[in-house]
Structure formats: structure tokens, C-alpha cells
C-alpha angles and dihedrals in degrees: 000000000000114000095196118130121243090251095052092048092053128105140213121319090234092058092048090048089053093052092049089051093064104022097054093058089045092052091050090049090049089050101042101033108029101032095066094059089044089055091047090056088061094064103114097241091053098032094064095053107121117244106180108296090344138055129251090250093054094043091051092054091046091052094044090050095048090049092052091053092052091051089055087054100253123141109210120224121181127199119193125353135276114247116254121235128021109351137158105227114199121189142172113261122232111141145351083265089073090081094049092049093050091043088054089061105032136003115244137152110243132215108227141166113273093239089072091068087070097049115112111263095336093068091050092048091047090055090048088051090062095256120183108218122218128198103221114232093021115113091191091056091049090051090055091047093052090050090051093047095051092046092053090047092050088051089059095256126128128240128201123205138175103219094195085073096223144030119270137197093279093250098107145358111255129221115290121237108236097201093072089064090066091087091062091047095049092046090040096229130141124264118225118195115215125198119208118199127177118204128004107327090349094303094145098047092112091042095057095039122089112277117224110291091359114142128209097265092050091049091047093052093043093054093042087063097037127111122273112276143177120254116197127195115191116195102201135199108298125236124227113242096248120180133307092266089057098055090098091052091048088051092051094044091051092052093045090055095046092049091048089054093047091054098045 
């Protein structure tokens, strides 16, 4: 993975200005013209309409998320396939874009920190995408999150989590918290690790990640004006749920497979 800083990986101000010139209007059109029908498709009577193996509601969110990634200049490339049915998807965490990439491939309710709910646009979309919010540092909150996750999985719906617990600087994949895997064990559903890479062979991980002291709006605007890049999503070999004692091994194996995919 590239260890260059976002500043070092930047380009000329003229090129960025040109990108803002055409991407900003596209983003506004995506927001003002395409978001309303996407929201309409979430009305229960429409959301449940079958569309192949999915529903109209899920397909609408996938299409909107894929369109957002294209506006930001990302070319999506998928390896492997997401499991159908109830699955706990676990991925490395680089950026707020991670949720949009995963939603472009498969509808899943995410577990995310509660602060995201207050972020402009992204917080609203996260709530629309069935996000389960967690107050970091609160064991009571985590217990409630685990119960909500297990219930969704038992109902046949998928859940996505970032077991590192937070975004990092893009230089490495942090340790995985084993307790979050309890939901899959209790609901007896498979775990599918997912590796997310930005740029060729992950060369843009540090560019996409939050820079030191960079807030969401600053990161959003920086990426909106950034150069076109590849975004890879690797759906890896799934792991059977096992038993309660095996949750730590599931966490370790998930991280091992993601790290191996990142380094390939």
C-alpha cells in the first residue's frame, strides 16, 4: 500500500478546479433528481416488490450508491460475489466511502458510530440504509447493537460491520474486535470477509482515508475534486458461524483473509 500523504498525492489546482466544475453539478443532480425516486422506492409497498433475487428498494439504493461513486471519479471493480441471504459482511475500514461501495454491490444494514447520524447527507443516507448506530465506549450500547444485529440476521437480512471499530490512516488493517462476531454465531449465519482497496493495488488508501484533523466535510470536498481512481471490492471465502468459543478465531481468520487480499 502507498504510504504517501493526501497532500503529496494531490495534483494541480487547475485540474481540481476543472473537476469541481463538472462534478459539483452532477452531484447536485444526483441529489435533487435521483434521490427522490430512490426514497420513493423505500416506501414499504414498493420496497418489497421483487426484482430478480433482490427487491426494488434494495436495487434502488444499490443504483444510487454506484452512481455516487462514479460522480466522485471511482471506477468500481468487483472480485468474487456477495453471499445471498442472511450474512454478516465484515470489511476493513478506510473511509465513509466504504459504505457506498458495499451498498453498490449488496444491500446490508451497517453498524456505525452514532456520530455519523449527524453528518450532512451521509448521516441521512446511512439511516435510510438501515444503519444500526453504536455509541463507542458504551457496553450497554454494544449489547443493544448485538441484539439488533442478531435479530436482523434471523429475519434473513444481511448486516455489514467494520470490526476495526474506526477508520484509520489507510496504512494498515487494525485488529478486529471479536465480540461483534457474536451476532453471526447466535443467528448461525456465515461471515463473509470483504477487502476494500482504493487505487491500483491499494495505492490510494492513504489518499482516501481521513487526513490528520480532517473533518468529514473537508474530506468530502477533497475527494470530490480528486483525480479518477480505481475502487476494488473483494468478496472473499466465507466462514461458517461455528460456536461461541470460536468467535475469536472467526475474527482472526476474517482479518487474515482481508490482509492477504490487500497484499495480493
